[in-house]
C-alpha positions as CSV (number, residue, x, y, z in Angstrom):
1,M,0.0,0.0,0.0
2,T,1.3,3.5,-0.8
3,D,1.9,5.8,2.1
4,P,-0.8,8.5,1.7
5,R,1.7,11.1,3.0
6,T,3.8,10.7,-0.1
7,A,1.0,10.1,-2.7
8,P,1.0,12.4,-5.7
9,G,-0.5,15.7,-4.8
10,A,-0.1,14.9,-1.1
11,D,3.7,14.8,-0.6
12,L,4.0,15.5,3.1
13,P,7.8,15.6,3.1
14,Q,7.8,18.1,0.2
15,W,5.2,20.2,2.0
16,V,7.1,20.2,5.3
17,A,10.3,21.3,3.4
18,H,8.4,24.0,1.7
19,V,6.5,25.4,4.7
20,T,9.6,25.3,7.0
21,A,11.6,27.2,4.4
22,L,8.8,29.7,3.9
23,L,8.5,30.3,7.7
24,G,12.2,30.1,8.5
25,V,11.9,27.0,10.7
26,D,14.6,24.3,10.9
27,P,13.0,21.2,9.2
28,G,15.0,19.0,11.6
29,A,12.8,20.4,14.4
30,V,9.7,18.9,12.8
31,D,9.1,15.3,13.9
32,V,6.3,14.4,11.5
33,D,5.6,11.0,12.9
34,R,5.3,12.4,16.5
35,L,3.1,15.2,15.4
36,L,0.8,12.8,13.4
37,G,0.6,10.6,16.5
38,L,-0.3,13.5,18.7
39,S,-2.9,14.6,16.2
40,S,-4.4,11.2,16.2
41,D,-4.5,11.1,20.0
42,V,-6.3,14.4,20.1
43,A,-8.7,13.5,17.3
44,H,-9.7,10.3,19.0
45,A,-9.7,11.2,22.6
46,V,-10.9,14.8,22.5
47,A,-12.5,15.7,19.1
48,R,-11.3,16.2,15.5
49,P,-11.8,20.0,15.6
50,A,-9.5,20.1,18.6
51,V,-6.5,19.0,16.5
52,P,-5.6,22.2,14.6
53,V,-6.3,24.3,17.7
54,T,-4.2,22.0,19.9
55,M,-1.3,21.9,17.4
56,F,-1.4,25.7,17.1
57,V,-1.3,26.1,20.9
58,A,1.5,23.6,21.1
59,G,3.4,25.4,18.4
60,L,3.1,28.7,20.2
61,A,4.3,27.0,23.4
62,A,7.2,25.4,21.6
63,A,8.6,28.6,20.2
64,G,12.1,29.3,21.5
65,R,12.4,26.0,23.4
66,T,15.1,23.4,23.0
67,P,14.3,20.1,21.2
68,D,14.2,18.3,24.6
69,E,11.8,20.9,26.0
70,V,9.6,20.5,22.9
71,A,9.6,16.7,23.3
72,A,8.5,17.1,26.9
73,L,5.8,19.6,25.9
74,L,4.4,17.2,23.3
75,A,4.5,14.4,25.9
76,D,2.4,16.6,28.2
77,V,-0.1,17.3,25.5
78,E,-0.3,13.5,24.6
79,A,-0.9,12.6,28.2
80,A,-3.6,15.3,28.5
81,A,-5.4,14.0,25.4
82,R,-5.2,10.4,26.5
83,A,-6.6,11.4,30.0
84,W,-9.4,13.5,28.5
85,P,-12.7,12.1,29.9
86,E,-15.1,10.3,27.6
87,P,-18.4,12.2,27.1
88,A,-21.0,11.3,29.6
C-alpha cells in the first residue's frame, strides 16, 4: 500500500520542506511521525476539531524551546489528550 503522506499531490515531506523554508523553521525540528501521532490522540480522545487548535497552541508554546523541551511539551499534550474524559 502506498503511504498517503507521499501520494501524488499529497507529498508531506515536500510540503514540510516548503513550509519550513517559507517560515524560517529548521526542518529538523519537525518530527512528522510524532506530530501525526499526537494529532491522532487528540482527534480520537478529544475531538477532531481540537486537532488544529491544539497543534497551534503547542506550536506557540514550543517557540524558543530546546528540542528536549519541545519533546516534553508534546508528551504533556499527549498525556492530557489520553486522559481526557469520555463524554457522559
